[in-house]
N, C-alpha and C positions, 0 to 999 in steps of 0.2 A: 504493500500500500504506500509506503513512504516513497519508494522509487517513482510510483505512479504520480504522486502529487508534485514531486520535484519536476518531473517532465512537464506537467501542466503549467507550472509557474513559468518555466522557460518559454513555453509556447505563448502563454498569455503576454509575457513581456515583449514578444516579437510582433504583437498585433496592436493595432490602434482601432478603437471603435469609432466609426463615423455614423452617427445616428443609429446606434445599436448594430451596425453592420461591421463585421471584422475585416480589417484590411491588413495584410502583412506589412510590417514596417520596412522590409527589404524584399526585393524580388530580383530575379535575373532574367533579363530579356536577352539582348545581345551581350550586354555587360551587367554587372551588379548595379542595381539602382536603389535609391532610398526614397521613402515617402516623405516629401517635403511640403505638401499642402493638401488640404482636404476640405470638403464642404458638401452642400446639397443644392439642388435647384428646387425652388418652392414658389408658391403663389397663393394669394388670398382669392378664393372663389366664393362669392356670396357669403362673405364673412367667415368662411371655413379655411383654415390653414392646410393647404394640400402640399405634400412633399412628393416630388417626382422621382428623383434618383440621387444617390450619394456619389461623390466624386473623390478619387484619390489621384494625386499627381506625383509621379516618380521622376527623379533625375539622377544622372551620374553625380556622385558627391562633389566632383571637382567643378561643377557648374559655378560654385562660389568664387573660384579664381577668375571667372569671366565677368564678375559683377563688382569688382573692386572699387569702381568709381562711386558706388553707393554706400561705401563703408561708413559706419557710424551714424547712419540715418535711422531715426525712429520708425517703428512699424507704420504709424499713421501717415508719415510723410511718404514712405514707399507705396503705401496703398493708394495714395492719390496721384502718384507719378507714373503716367503711362509709359514714359521713357524707360522706366525700370522694367516693366513687363515686356516692352519691345526687346530690351537687351536679354531678358530671360528667354524669350521665344527664339531669338537669333543665336544664342550661345551654342557653340559647336559641340554639343553633347547630346547623348540619347535622352529622349523624353518618352514617358509612357503615361497614358491616362486611363484609369479604370473606373467605369461607371457601374453601379449596382442599382437595379430598378427597385424602387420602393412602391410606386403606384403603377399597376400593370397598364400597359399601353400597346397599341398595335404598332408594328414596325412601320406601317405606312404613315402613322401620325409622327413618329420620330423622324422619318425621312423628310416630312414636310418642314419640321423644325430646322433640320440641317439645311434644307434647300433655301429657306428664306434667310437664315443667318449668313450662309455663304454668298448667296446671290447679292444680298444688300451690301455686304462688305466689299465684294469685288466690283460691283457696279459703282460704288462710291469712289473706288480707286481707279476706275476706268480699265479694269482688267477682266471684265466678264465677256469673253469672246466665245466663238463657237466651240473651241476645244474645252473650255471650262464648262460650258453648258453640257456637252457630251459626258465629261467626266462626272459631273454632278448627277446626271440622269442615271449613270451606272451605279453610283452610291445609293440613290433612292431605290433603284431596282433591287439592290442587294438586301435592303431592309424590308422592302415591300411585303414579302410573303411571311415574315416572321411575326410571332406574337410574344411579347415580353411579359411574362408573369413576374410576380414579385421575386426578387433575388436573381433574376436573369442578369448576365454580365456582358457588357460591351467594352472592349478595350481598343485603344488606338496606340500603336507603337510608331514613334518617329525616330528612326535611326540617326545617329550623328552625321552631319555633313551629307544629308540625303534629302531630296525633295519628294520622297515617297512616304506613304503611311500604310501600315498594315492594320486593317480593322478585323477584329475577331469577335464573333458573337457566341456566347455559351448559354445554351438553353437546357433546362433540366431534361435528362433522358434522351438528349440528341447529341450527335457529334458536333464539335465546334465547326462553325463555318467561317471562312476567311475571305477577305477581299483586299487586294492591294491597290491603293489609290496612287496614281502616278502623275497627276497634274499638279505641278509645284504651287500654282496660285491657289488651287482649291485646298491643298494640304495646309498652306499658310493660313488660309481663312478659317479652317477648322481649329488650328492651334489658337488663333486669336479668339475664336468663339469660347474656348475654355480658359484661356490664359491671358486674354487681352485687356487686363486692367479695367478701366471704367466701362468698357463695352462688352465685358465677358458675361456669360449666361448665369454665373453663380457668384454673387458678391461674397458669400462666406468663404469660398475657395480662394478668392483674391485676398481677403483679409488674412487667411491662414498662411498663404505664401508670404505676404508682407511680414507677418510676425516671425515666421521661421527664418527668413533671410536677414531680417534686421538683427536677429540673434546671431546667426552664423557669421554675418559680416562684422560683428563687433568683437569676434574672438581674436 
């Protein structure tokens, strides 16, 4: 029994609860990555607080060395500084975003969210051409037929120095399905949707990243 409880403690110490959903504090994608930010997406609908999914953001630990110009800044200042998030997004390290569904949703609905977020961003930057439209349609098609029950997992892996993203969907009782997004502009817009400071989809994730990096950069 004693052995058992010791193991449990070490496992518990390696997990972070994000809205009661366990996230490993470290994972290995192409390289070992650390959980450096987390949060949820939520909304008030008819005075009811609805949570959609939790988010965990992983980076190579050396991302800190690419953000030295923000050294010593308090969390609140980082949180309000979009240049900090731009630097975070463009740092030449691997990034990994893990979403766990809290409120079940059809894949088609999630696809529509991606479509409007990406389209609006790229249109504003005058980067939404035919290639981007085609790439976005393929992403929507990938999600279209899926149904995300509670605790379904969607991950985005952004390798270092690459303009691609690998999207993986894990549904209970089914094999994982994968899709590689190869349009650099669409990949960039997806990163900004989750990590882009004041325009990101989850303000709690942005606050969490600011708090972590303010601490890491003061060491």
